[in-house]
N, C-alpha and C positions, 0 to 999 in steps of 0.2 A: 759563279756558283761553284765551279770546279775548284777554284782556289780556296774558297771558304771551306769546302768539304775536306781538302787536304790539310788546312789549318786545324780543323776540328779533329781529324784523325790523329794528327801529331799531338794535340792537347790530350786526347784520350790515352795515347801511349804514355805520356808523361804522368798522367793521373794514375795509370796502372803501376808504373814504376814506384810512385809514391804510396802505393797500396790503397788508393782511393777507388776500390773496385766498382761500387755503385755509380760514382760520378763518371768513371771511365766508361762503363756500360751505357749510361745515358747519353754521353757525348758521341760515343761510337754509333749508337742507333740513329742519332740525329744526322750524323755524317752520311750514313747509309740512305736515309730518307731523302737527303738533298742530292745524292749522286747515284741513286739506284739504276738509272737508265745507262749511265756511262759504265757502271760495273757490269750490268747485264750484257752490253755489247762486247766489253772486253772479255768477259767469261765465255761468251759464245765463240768468239774468234779464237780464244785460247784452246777450247775444247775441239772445235770442228773446223776452224778457218772461216771463210766467208762464202756465201753461195755465189756460184758463177751463173750469170744470166742465161736464160734460153732466148735466142735471137731468131725471130722470124721476119720475113720481108713483106712489105706492102709497097711495091714499086721501089722508089728510092727512099721510102720511109721504113725504118726498122722498128719492130715492136719488141720490147725487152721485158721479159717476165723475170723479176728479181727475187721471186719467192715470197716477199712480203709487200711488194708494190709493183705496179706496172707503169711503163712509160713508152712514149713513141719518140724516136730520134731521127734526125736527118743531119748528115755531116757534109760540110763543104771543105774543099782544100783550096787554100790561097795559091793561085798559080802565077799571078803577076802582081807587081807593086809599082805604082807610078812614081812614088818617091820613097826614099829612106829618111830616117830621122835627120841625117846629116844634110839632106837637101832642103829641109824646112827651117823656117824661123820659129822662135818660141810662140809667136802670135799665130802662125799658120797651124802648128801642131795643136795648140789649144782650141782653135776654131774647128779643126777636123775632128778632134776628140769629142768635143761637146756635140757636134752634129751627129756623130756616130752613136753616142750614148742616148741622145734624144730620139733616134730613129729605129733602134733595134727593138724587136717585139717582146719586151719583157713584161711579166706580170707575176702574180703570186704562184701560178702553176706552170709558168714557162721560164726556163733557165737557158742561158747561153754560156757555153764553155769554150774558151780559147785554149788550144793545146799547141805548144811549140815543141818540136822534136828535132834533135840534132845528134848525128852519129858520124863523126869525122867530117867529111865534106857534104854529106847528105843532110839537107835541112828541109823540114816540112812543117807547114803551119795549117792547122785544122780549126774550123769553127763548127761547133756542134750545138744544135737546137733541140731541147728536150721539152716535151709536154707530159706532165705527170697526171695521167688519167688511165682509167680502164675502159673508157667509153670511146669506141672507134669513131663515133660521130664527132665527138670533141676533138679527136685527133685530126679530122678532116679540116678543122679550122686552121691547122698548121699550114696546110697547103695554100690557104688564102693569104697568109702572111709572108710567104716565100718571095713573091714578086716584089713587094715593098721592101723586104729585107735586102734582097739582091741589089735593088736600086740604091739603097742607103750605103751598102758596102762599096758598090762601084763608084758612087759619088765621093766616097772617102779615099778613092785612089787605088782600090784593090780589085783584082779580077779573081772570081771564085768559080769553082765547078763542083757539082755534087759527086761524091765518091761512094762506093759500096761500103756499107757499114762494117762488114767482115774485114775488108781490106784496112779500114781505119783501125779497127780493134787489133788486128795483127801487128800493125805498125807500132801502136802504143804498147802492147804487152811485150813486144820484143825488147823494150827498154826497161821493163819492170822486173821480169824474171819471176815466174810463178811456179809454185810447187803444189802437188796434190796432198790433201789430208783426208784420210778415211775417217770412219766413225769409231774405230777401235780406241783411239785416245780418249774420246768422250766417255766411252763405256768404262774404261779404267778409272777415270776421275770420279764418275758417278758411283762405281763400286767402292772406291776408297772412301768417299764421303759417307756412304751408307754404313760401311764397316766402322769408321771412326765415331759416327753418331751412336751406333749400337753399343760400342765399347764404352763410351762416356756414360750412357744411360745405365749400363750394367755395373760399372765401377763407381758410379755416384759422382762423376766429374761434371756436376751440373753447372758450376761456374764457367768452366771452359766451354761447355755446350752453349751457354748463353752468349758467349762471344762469337761462336760459330753460327748461331741461329739465323742471322740475317742472310747468310749465304745460301741456306738450304732452299727457300722458295725461288731464289734467283736461279739456282742450279736446276730446279725442276722446270722453271720457265724456259731455260735454254734447251732442255730436252724436248719440250713441247714444240718450240719453234723449229727445232731441227726436224721433227716429224712433219711439220707443216711445209718445210722446204722440200720435202719429198725426194724426188730423184735429181735435184740440183747437185752437181758435183761441187765440192768445196775446195778452195784454194787458199794458199798463203803467199805473202809477198816476200820475195828473196832479198830485194834491195831496200836499203833504208830510205824512208820517205820523210819529207819535212812538210810542215803545214803552218798555216797562219794562226798565231796565238792571240794577237791583239792588233787592232788597227788604230794607231795613235793619230793618223792623219784625220780621223773623224773629229778630233778635238781642236782642229784649227782649219782655217779656210786656205786651201791650196791654191796658189796663184800659178800663172802660166809659166813663169821662169823655173819654178820648182818642178813642174810636170816635165818641162823640156830637159832640165838637168838629169832627172831620174830616167827619162827615156833614152838619153844619150849614153848614160852609164850602162843601162841594160843592153842597148844595141852593141856597145863595145864588148860586153861580157859574152853575148851570144856569138859574136863574130870570132872570138878567140878561144872559146871553150871547146873541148873535144866531144863531150857527151852531155846531153841535156834533155830533160822532160820537165816541162813547166806547164801546168794547167791552172787556169783561173776561171771559176764558175760564178756567174752573176745571176741574181734573182732580185727583181724589184720588190721592195717591201710595201705593204699596204699603207694607206694614208695615216691610219691610227698609230703607226710606229712613232711618228713625230710626237704625238701626245704622250706615248709611253716614255719616250726619251725626256720629254719635258717633266714628267713626273719623277723620273730618275734624278734629274737636275735638282728638283725641289727637295727630294729625299736627302740628297747630298748636302743641300743647304741646311736642312733641319738637323742632320746628324753633326755637321760641322759646327753649328751654333750650340748644340747641346754639349758637345765635347770640347768646344773652344779650339777647334783645329783649323788653323788658317789654310792648310793644304786642301782640305775638303771644301772649304768655302771658295777657294780659288778655282778648284775644279768645277764646282757648281756654276760659278760665274762664266767660266770658259765655255761650258756646255750650253748654257743659255745663249751666249753670244753666237755660237756656231749655229744653233737651231734657228735663231732669229734671222741670221744672214741667209741660211738655206731657204727659210720660208719666204723671205722677201725676194729672193732670186728665183723662186719657184722650182727649186732643185728636188729631185727624188732621192730617196735613201735606199741603198742596195745592201743585200746580204751577199757576202763574197766568201768563197772557199778557195784556198790556194794550196796546191800540192806540187812538190817538185823533188827531183833527184838530179844530181849533176856530177860531173867529174871533179868539180871544185865547188862543193857546197858552201864552204866557208866564205868564198868571194861573193857568191850569189846571196847568201844570208846577209852579208854586210851591205850589199846594194839595196836589198829590200828593207833592212832596218833603217837605212838612211832615208828611205821613202816613207817611214812611219809604220811599216809593216813588220811587226815583231814576229819572228818565226822560230820554230824549234822542231826537234824530232817528233814525228806523228806517232804517238803511242796509242793507236786505236786498233791495233791488231789486223790492219789491212783494210778497214772500212773506207780508207782514203781512196781505194780503187773506184768507188762509186761516183767520184767526181769524173772519172775517165770513161766508165761504161756508158 
């Protein structure tokens, strides 16, 4: 959807250069409709930064108020590892990985984030469990999953211990570099937009105003959201972050040799890099996701047939085959969010790309931090 909006925006600019004003306006409005949520988040972070969570404790479970949603989190630190990748065969790593993925307590409202931190010789690895709810009773169900989760982790060869959430957050944010952003910048932007709108109305610049019009309700919405965030302090990210853009591995069935090769490449990188923050958050998608992907494959087939495009037909066939194999093997489908920054991002990007994970700079104004909070 984001790519389509970008293409439409480029077409709107070309139409404007060719003096096709009405066509340009129509395409621009369509682009805004398709991407209004992304624009709203970007505009909010551009004006104010992002809300920093309020953290309160419930034993070793932390409650995070993020301003627009709440969640409960518990963090474990990996303190021992029975094996490294170099000690395992491809078959052993595949077996352990499948056992771990089948046993961790994922659902539509529970996510698990793996966070690797390295600074010189200091290396830490955290596993964070999040339950997205405002209901304390629902959060209590997190406690009932902990014992089974610990057993799964321990049987996978890892020893873990619960850590204080504030200690975890301090470790993570020391790698990120945060800056404060007050409300003044947002006030200046709001005043500038109001002045420009008034000037265009008085001077009769209605055509220019029509191009500006979609931004106005989004700007008002950011102001309302900022007031809802209340006394949350707002921060900006100092270091450049990278994120997952596309998962090409979804389009083929990954075998154990590929997993082993990718794991060894990542192990070598982590062992040799000076600085690293790598976070991968997983959430299991509902069963109807497979039906939705099936419909997408059929849509690609119809479009490929209508346009006589072999590439679309091949992609449709590929997606059908992958879904069929996943259904026959009883595999789940996951939503993954990947965020990282490292002393050698080019090398890490290359390793991830080889694994079918296409990454690039995270241009989301700092919302990437919510993978870590």
